[in-house]
N, C-alpha and C positions, 0 to 999 in steps of 0.2 A: 294315812299318808305320812311319810317320813318327814321329820322336822329336825332342825338343829343347824349348827354352823357349817356342816359339810354339805348340806343340801341347799343348792342355790342354782337351779336350772334357769330361772328367769334372767339373772345377771349374765350367765354365759350366753344366752341367746341375744341379750341386749349388746353384749360386747361384740358378738359376731356382726350385728347390724352396724355398730359404730366403726368396725374395722373398714368396711367398704362404703363409706360415705363418699359423696362427691369431692369434698376437700382432700380426703386421703387418695382418691383415684387420681386427682390432678397431681398430687405429689408423686405418685408412682409413675405417671406418664412423664413427668419432668425427669425423673431418675433414668428412665429408659430412653428418653429422647437424647440425653447428653452423649452417649456413645455413638449415636447415629451421625453426629456432626462431622467427625473425621471420616466416617465411612462414605459420606457423600462425595468426598474428594477421590474415592476409588472408582466411582461409577459415573461421575459427570466431569466434563471438561470445564476448565475455568474460562470465564468468570461465573458460569452457571453454578458450579459447586460453591463458590463464595456467596452468591445470592441465596441459594437454598440453605446454606449453613447459617446465614444471617437470619433468614425467616424462621428456621427451626429454633435457633437460639433465642430470638426475641419471643417466639411463642411460648417456649419453656419458661423464660424469665417472667412473662406476664402471669403464668400460673403460680409463680412464687408469691405474688401479691394476693391473687384470688383465693388460693387454698386457705391461707390464714384468715383472710377477711370473711370468707363464707363459714369457716369453722367457728369463728367468734359470733357471727351473725346468727347462725343456726344452733349455736351451743353444741357443736359436734367436736369439740377438742377431744383428742384421745392420746394415749401414750404412744400408740403406733405412729400417729402423725407427728407428734413432738420428736420422736426418735428419727423418723425418716426425712423430715423436712430439711434439717441442716446437712444431712448426708447428701441429699439430692442437690442442694446448693453447691456444696464443695465439689461433687463430681462434675457438675456443669462447668464450674470455674477452672478446675484443674485440667480437664480435657481440652477446653477451649484455649487456655493459655499455652498448653503444650503444642497445639496445632498452630497457633499464631506465632509461636517461637520458630516453628519449622518453616512456615511460609515467609517469615521475615528474614530468612537466611541467618538465623541466630544473631540478630542485631543486639548489641549490648543494651540499647535503649529498651528493648523488649525483654531480654533475658534477665536483667538485673531485678526489675520489679517483680517479674514472674517468679523468680527464685525466692525472693523475700516472702511472697504470698504463699507459695507451696510449702516453704519451710515452716511458716507460722501455722498453717492449717494442720500439717502433720504433727507438729509439736503440741498444739493444743489438744488434738485428738488423743495423743498419747497421755497427756496430763489427765484428761477426763477418764480414760481407761484405768490409769493407775489409781486415781482417787476413789474409784468405785462408788460406794454408797454416799460419799460426801462430794461427788462430782457436781451436785446441785449448786455448789459455790461458784461454779463457772457458768452461770446463767448468761444468756445472750444479753448484752447491754445495748442501749440505743446507739452508741458509737459503733458497735459491731454491726448493727443493722445498716448503718450508713456506709460502712466499708463494703458490705456485701452489695448494696445498691450501686455504689460507685464502680465496683468490680464489673458488675453486669453491664452497666451503661458504657464503660470504657471498652469492654470486649465487643459489644454490639457495634460501636463506632469503628473499632479496628477492623471488624469483619467488613463493614461498609467500605473502609479505605482499601482493603485488599481487593475487593470486587471492582472498585473504581480504577485501581492500578491496572488490573487485567483488562478492563474495558478500554482504558486509554491506549494500551498497547495495540489493540485491534482497531481502534478508531483514529489512529494517527494519520493515516492516509486520507481520511474523510474530512480532515480539517478541524475536528473536534478535540484533537489530542491535547493542545495546550490548556483548554478549559478543564478537561477531565483531569489532566495532570495536576493543575493547581487545586482543584477540588479534592483530589485524592491526597495531596500533600497536607491540606488543611485538616481533612478528616483524620489523617494519621497523626498529625501534631496534637489535635484535641484529644484523640483517643489515648495517646501515650501520656499526655499531661495528666489526664484523669486517672490513668493506671498508676502513675507514680504517686499521686495523692492517695489512691486506694491502698497502695503498698505501704505508705506511711501510716495510714490509719490501721492497717493490718498489723504492723509492727507494734504500734502503741497498744492496741487491744490485746495482742499476744503478751506483751510485758505486763499489762494489767492482770490478765488471767494467771500469769506465773507468780506475780506478787500475792494474789489471793491464795494460790495453792502452796506457796512456800512454807507456811507454818506446818502443813501436813507432810512436808517432804523432809523436814529436819528430824534428826534423832532416830533411834531404832536401827534395826538391821534390815538389809534388803532380803 
């Protein structure tokens, strides 16, 4: 039997099993669920599209907790999961924010924090790609985890608000309009407030990552 550093069939088989663990499958499902959120608005009338988008987004957001928790609990962390998890998070947030900006009629209260979040995510992704082998300097910080949580919570509340607005428009004649209108306004105000806080944390963490990367960006030629 061949021996030596080039002969390692067992690690390859083990890597294959580690690739399709339940935590990684949850991450993949979250990645593919994100583009389905706006597609729902093409096939369902509102507010059904809003409710389904809310349910799909919340279901995907829940997997963001469980895939990491299960990977740590079962010791199934993998490079594949570590790579795909932040990508799935960013895809969820970017697509949902673009949809909410559209449904808000491009309200500046929605567009401004969304723009800050999108700019930061693209900027940091570019930094990581440029740094290459030393991109480990830009590890996810606890503050960055909080900003991701706030982003998802605020987006979920804003989807709830859009659904309530559409429901109120159809329930006005039934006498429930004022109650739904007030509830929708409250949900929208809370969602926007959290989104602005998330945008602030997003900018702070982006500046922190840039400061860490700056020594590697100085000097030399491009």
